[in-house]
N, C-alpha and C positions, 0 to 999 in steps of 0.2 A: 444744121443737126445735134452739133456741138451743145446749142446752146442751149436747146430742147433737152437735151439727155443731162443736162446738170441742171433743169431744172425739175426732174424727175427724180432724182436722187434722192432731194429731202423729202419728196412724198414717200419715195419707198423708205428712207428711214424713220418715216415719222409714223407707217406702219407697220413694221416691223418693231419699233417702241410699243405701239396701243395692242400688238398680241401680246409681245412679252410682259409686259402691264396685266393685263387679262388674265394669262395664265397662273402669275403672283397672284393675284386676289382670285382665280380659281382653286388654287392652291391652298391658299390661306381660310376659303370658304369650303372647302370641303368639309371640313372636321362637323363644320355648322348645318350644313347640308346632309351629312351621313351622319347617322346618328348610331353610335359604337352601341348604345345598349344592344340594339338587334341582334347584336352577333351572341351577346351573353348567355341564352341557352344551349348555343355551338359550342363556345369557348367552354363552359362551364363542362357540358357534355366530352370534349374533348379531353381535356384533363383527368377529371372525372373514371374517364374511360383505359388512361393512359397508366393509373397512379392504383386502381380498384376502389377507389374512396370517393365517398361522396364530398363534393367542391360546391363550393358557394362566393360568389363575388359578389362585390356591391356594384356603384356607379364605373360605368368604362368611359375615358378619356380618349381619342382619338390625336396621334400627333403624325401628322404625315412626314416631316420635314424627318424627325428621328425615327419615324417606321417602327413607331412603338404603342402599344394601348397601356394606361394608365389603369389600376385598378385601386378603387379607395381601398374598400375591403374585402378581406379574404380568408374563409376558415377550412379546413380540410380534415373533413372526420376523423376519428380514431376508429380501430376497430372495436366493435360494439365489447366483445369479449375481453377490453382493457379498462376501455374508460368511454363513456358520454360525452365528453368533455373536448374539445378539438384538438385533433394532433399536430395543427400548425394552424394558428392566427397570425395576421400583421394587418397594422392601419394600410399599410400600400406596397404595390406589385407593378412591379413595370415588366413587357411581356413586350417581346421585340417580330414583328412579323411580316410577312413578306406582302407588299402595298396591293404590287400589281395583282396577284391572285385573289387578294381581298376586296380588292376596286370592282374587278369585272368578272369574279365569277362568284364571290361572297364567301370564298373559300381560306380558312384560317391555315397558315406553314407558319411555326411557330420556329424563330430564330435564336431565341436568349429569352431567358429569365431570370430578373432582379427582384428577391425579397429583402425589404428594408425595415429592420428591426424586429424580426418574429419573435416569437414566442414558440419553441416549440419543445413537446410533454414525450418524453421517451422514459418507457414503463418496460421493467424485466418480471415477468409472472416467475411464479413459484420453479415450472419447471425449466427455466433459462430460455423461455421465448422471447424477442422483443416485438413489441408491438410496432418497430416499422419492417419486420420478414417478412410481410404480405403484400410489401407496396410493387406496383406493378402486376400484381395478379387482378386478373377482374374479376373474378369470382370470387374471392379471400374474403370481402364482405356482403355475400349476398347466401341468402338458402339454397337457392338450388347447389343440385349437387356437382361435383367437379367436374365431371366426364360429359362429353359434351359429341353430339352427333355429328356426323358426319357432314350434313349440312347447316351445321350450326355456326354462329356469325366466328372469327377467327381472333384470334388474342391481338391487339392493339400492339401497333408496336409504336416511337417517338423516339424523335432524334434532337437533341438540343443545341445546337453550336456554343453556345455562353449560358452556364446557369453561375449564379452569383448568390451567396447572401451575406447579406451587409449589419454587421453590429447586431448579431442574434442573441436569442436568450435560450438557452437549454436547458431544462430541467430532466434531472433522472432519478426516477421513482424505482427502487428493484423490492418487488414483489407488494410495496404500498404499506413496507414498513419502516420504523425509522422514520428520520427526517431528508427530505429529498437533497441531493447535494445540485446546485446551481451552477453551471457553467458559462458566464458571460463574455461580451463582446466576442461573440465568435462571428469568422468570417470562413466561408466557403467558396472557391471557386474551380470549377470545373469546365472544361470544352470538350465540344463533340460527343456528348454525354447521348448514350442508347442502352439499346438490349441485346446491341451485337456486338460493338467492337472497343477496344480498349482505350481510357480516355484519359488525360493528365487530369490531377486534382492538387489543390493544396486548401489547408486548414489550418486556422489559429482560433487560440480559446485564451479565455482567463480563466484562471484552476478555481475551486472554494479555495478560503485562504490565500489569495490574489498570485496563488500559481501562473504560469504560463504553459501554452504545449503550442507546436509548431509541427507540422505533418505534410509529409510533401512526395509526391509517388503516383504510380498508375492504377488504377482499377479497370474492374470492366471483362469480359461483358456482365453488364447489371444482370441479376438471376432475379427470375421470374417468379421463382416458387419462397424464395426465404434469400432476403437480403443480404444477411448475417454471410452466407458460403460467396458470395458474389469474389472475383478471384482479385489479390493485390499486391503490390508491393512496392514500400513507402521507406522512407529516412522520418523516425522518430525522435522528438527530443523535449524531454519532459521540464521545465524548472522550478523546482519546492512545491511539490505535489506533498500537501499535507494530510496526512492519516486519517487523522479527525475528523478533521471540516470537506472532508472529501467522503466521508461516509463509510471510508474502506472499513475501519473499525470504529465499535460505538465509544462516547467519551468516558463511559466509564469503566473499557476495558484495562485499564491502566497502561496500554499502549499508544505510542504518541512517535513521533518524527516527521521530518519533511524531506522529501525523497527527489534526488536528481536523475534521469538518465537519459542516455541517448546511443543509436545504435540501427538496425534497421529490422523491419518487418512485413513478412510476406506469408503469403494466404494460398491456397489451391481450389479454396471452397471445403473443405474437409479436416483442413489441418491448419496451424496458424502458427510460423512460426518465428522466432525474436532471438536476437544475438546483438548482445553490447555491453554497455557499462552501466551502473548506477552506484549512486552515493547516500548514502542518508543521514542525515543530520540531525542534532539533537535528541538522536533515538531511545526509545526508554521500551523495555518489554514488556515488564510486569508492574501492579500497583505496589508503590510503599519506594518502585525505585525512581531515580532522577534522571536527566536529558546525559549523555554521553557529553564527554571533553571536545572531541574531536569527529567529525565524520567520517564514516565507514566506507570502505568502496567495496563493490562485485562486480567481478565481470561472470555474465551469467548466459547461456544458452538455454531458450522452453521453446518446447513442445506443446502445442494443447490442443487437444481435438475437441472441435466445435460440435459434434453431436452430444461425446460423451462427456464434455465439459469436465475433460481429467487433463492435467498438464504434470511433464514432468520437467522439471530442473537439472541440469548435468552440467560438468567440466565448469562449476561453476568457484571463483577463487574469493575467499572472504578477505580485507588486506583491512586490518585498521594499525596505522605505521609500518614499521616492519614484521609484525607478526601477522604469518598468514594461514588460512586454516579451508578445508575444503568442505563444501557444502552441497549435497544430493539429493534427490528425494521427489516427490509428488507433492499435488493440490488438486483438490477435490470440490467442484461447486455443485451443492446438495441443496436445492429451492435457494432460498436467501443466504445460508452460510456456506462460509470456504472453511473446507477441513485442509488442514497439511500434515503429511509425513514426511518429516526429514530429518538428514544425519549432517553433524557436524563433526569435525576431523582434526586436529592441530595438533604439532609438534612441538620442543622447542621454541617456544612463543615468546620474546623478551617481554619479561613482564615489566618493565619499564616503558613500556608503548601500550599496555596492556588496560594499566589501572585505571586510565581514564574512561575505559569500556564498565569496569565492573559495576557502577553504580546502576546505569539502565538493566542489569538484571538484579538488582535489589541488593548485590553486596556493597557493605559500608564497613568502611573501618574503623575504628575507634578514633575520637574524637581528637584529632592533631599527629594525628600518623600518617605513615606512608608505606607503602612498599617498594624496596629499593633494590634491584639487579634480580638477577634470577632469571626461571625461566617456568614455564606454564604449560601442559600439556591436557586438552582437553579430548572426551569423547562423549557425543553427547547427540542424544536422539528426542526431535518435539513432533508430539504427535497430537490433533484434537482441534477443534473447534479455533478458529483462528482465533479470538481474542478469550477463549479460555483455553489456551493451550498449554500443554502439562511438555515439560520437559526433564528427562531423566538422563542419568550417564555418570562419568566421573569425572575428577577433578584433579589433578597434579604438581605442586609448588613445588622444585628444588632450588637451594641453594640461595636464599633469597635474607630479608631482614625485612622486619618494622620499625623503621624510622619514629622515632618519636612517641614510642609506647615503649615502659616500662614494665615487662612480661612477671620480672622478678617480683616487684614492687606490688602488684597487683595480688599475686600472690604470693605474698609476705611472708604467712606461715612455711607454706613450703619452702621458699627459699632458706628462712631460716634450719629448717630439716635437710637441705640440699645443702648446705655451707655456700650460698650464693648472694654476691651482693648485689644492689639493683645499678640499673645500667639505662641509660636513654634510648637504647637501641636493643631488639629482641633478636637475635640469629637463627635464622630455622633452617635446618638441616632438611627436611622434609614437610610437607604439608600436603596428604590425599584423604579424599572422603567420596562420597556415593554422594549424590545430590536429585532431587528433585524438584523444580522450581515451576511455581503455579502462582493465580492471583491469590492463591490462600499464603503466600513466605513461600519458604525455604527449607526443605527438611533435608538433614545433613543425618548422614550415617555411614558409619564403619570409619569414625574421621581417626587419621592417623597423624599424629604433629610431633613431629622429634627436633625438642630444640636442645642442642650440647651443654645449653650450662645450668639447664635442670634437669632433663629427662624426656621419656615418654608419654603425649598424654593421646588419650582415647575415650573414643566416647559417641555418645550420639544425639540429636538433639533439632530443635527447629529456631529460624527466624520470622518471626510471622511479619506479614505485610505491613505493619506498625512499627517494626523494626523491635519489637520486645523480643529477645532470647531466651530460652528455654532449653537448658542442658542439663544431661547427665553426664559426669567424667571420671576418669580415673586416673590419676598421676601415679604414672611408673618411677621411683625418683632412689639413685645409687648414690648415697652419701659417702663421701669417705672420712669425714670426720667430723667434729660437733654433735650437736642433740641426735641429728640425724644417724647416725652412727651408734649411737648409744642405745636410741631405741630400735636400732636392727638388731643389735647383741642381745639389747632384752627379747625381742622376737625371734629371735635366731633363724634371721631371713639375711637375705643378700641385696636387695632391694624393697623398699618403702612403696605399698600400693595406698596412693589414698583417696579415695574418693571424695569428690566434693562436684557442687552447682556452680553451672554462668549463667546470670539471671540478669535483668538491668536490660541496657539496650546496647545496638551495636558500635553506637556513638561513646557510650558511658557502660562499658560488660563490669558484674560484679561477680566477682570468685566466693563461692561459699561451700563451706568447709562440709561434708555428710558426716556430722558426728555420730550419727546414730550407726551408723555401718564403715566406719574408721578402724575402730580395734578389728572388727571383722575380719574387713580386707586383708590386714596385717598378719592374723594369726591363720587366715586361711589361706593362706600363702604357700606354695607344694615345700620350699625350704624348712616353716614351719612344724613341720611334723602335725600332730595333733593338739597343740599348743595344752594351756589348762586353763582352769578359769581365775589362778591368780596372776597368772600373766597377762592374759585379757584383762583385768579390772586394773592393774599397772600401769599398760599400754593404754586403756581408758581415759586414767586418770592423768597423765602424761600427756599424750593430745590435746586432752580437753582445755586443760591449765596452760598449753601453747596456744592454743587457738583464741582461746578467749582475751591469750594478754597480747596478741596481736590485730583484735578487730578493731 
């Protein structure tokens, strides 16, 4: 018996091996026996129904070993009110399928979707609506009324265990105006994606201008009416966001900069909140300005109404070195335009820290000069469209000095009158004025400059966007001796009021006496009484001879 049993064992093993071989051959042959393309209409219908968009797929290839269907080409249509070009197109798509239902009942149960190198077109309308907002709304792309009868087919639902987008390209066009912004190397991963539950996700991308984006968090359930209202909470990190390359501001606006920010964002479907820290490098705010010398940081808290497209910035602290200012206000998206209404307040800010920021606002000092010491106080309000922002307010500089600039030498005629000598620096007790900054330049009003060695200078003027100067000023001098004292005695005044103009450029200012009104200003002083023609002629001749000698 034992011999017979032992003879049967090899036969049993032989048949087992034959069965295994046949199973392997059957599995390998199934993709050839089952034409995957017979499922194309069902697959297109299922995805179209879930997305609410027409979906077209190309040749299908079935892989039983990996449990997946490969698609050579796929195109998902856009909402026709936005565009006739595809919303998403890709050369290849891999869809994970449960094999048992597919083989025995020809039912498609999707377990995963992997989209390789897709092109995704995102479009924002003038009303603020995005072309992806209606994804998942089966009636969104059809002409039938939204209301359904009780006997109509229920809205489709879909659950995907794994969704991946690999190395995609996202093209964002806001209202169809301007150059679209292109985001490359877009990678998205989400698991247990559905319209009925919360799911984790990650996203990364290369921003226009070679910046980067990282987003990690949870979202869902997906909204079936407007995807933008899908709840979410995530951590966000953005590096080197280029204001111009991203399309945030037009290239000719004069504004520029690279923004880093990191923090948390959350949305309940009605309002979006964000809190974190931002840093702006190479910041420039107006035409004629130049990039700031070092980054400016901003701690911020934002609340944004998704329906009204209105945001509020609060508890924001702007810091540049040791200089700190408070920033608050609102921003309003109207069509393709972003309107700002912001206020900035800063007191006792060190000049030493702020001086590298001044060029960003179009404030340039004379060539070779620099501000040293003292403090700056500002109260400013910015209002209008982002690229045409107008900023008004007051600025005051105290207890500082302008090193490398000889104001007495530039005002040689006035220096002679005041009895002062040239110096390599100019002490400033106070500089205060009203300002209006725009793309046209800087308008200065009620300027009041107190230079102890010279006196007080007052006036109004403008620094154009090309840095040319046009100021009308009045110097109030109180000479104790010399020519100025003699003229004061002749005019019977305790101080000399000398009108002059400031011309040239910010880097090379020219101080030009106003000869036409010089004598009149002296005689018009309250201390001079009525004056007389002889005194006026004598003063005019004296001043004319003095200024002509100093030209």
